[in-house]
C-alpha angles and dihedrals in degrees: 000000000000118000090243089061092047092053090049095054092043104228143062135203113187121198105195093205093065096049113100094228137051124285091270089067089050090054089048089053090053090049091051093048091049092046090058095041114010095187095056111119110239122189118190122196127178145161091216122057109159091124101035138039136178093272093052091045092052090048089057091049100259107147098211134016115199132183125217137271095058133155122246088239091057091047092048092049091049092049091049092048092049094047092047091053094047 
């Protein structure tokens, strides 16, 4: 999804396993999204976190950092909480 589309819909959830590049590119995507629209709620979830943690994600501006595996209930509750606080 192009960044222009993400900024139009007003939110982003990034699953690092589906990105074509390493987690660093996913973080760069989040930085670019937030540079265009700093108030956009970004949730990052991953099964690999050697190069990023929740503290680093929050520093960048990512609202929530989640580790796999996670339940759909937990994901849904997190999305609702993030959107309610936006």
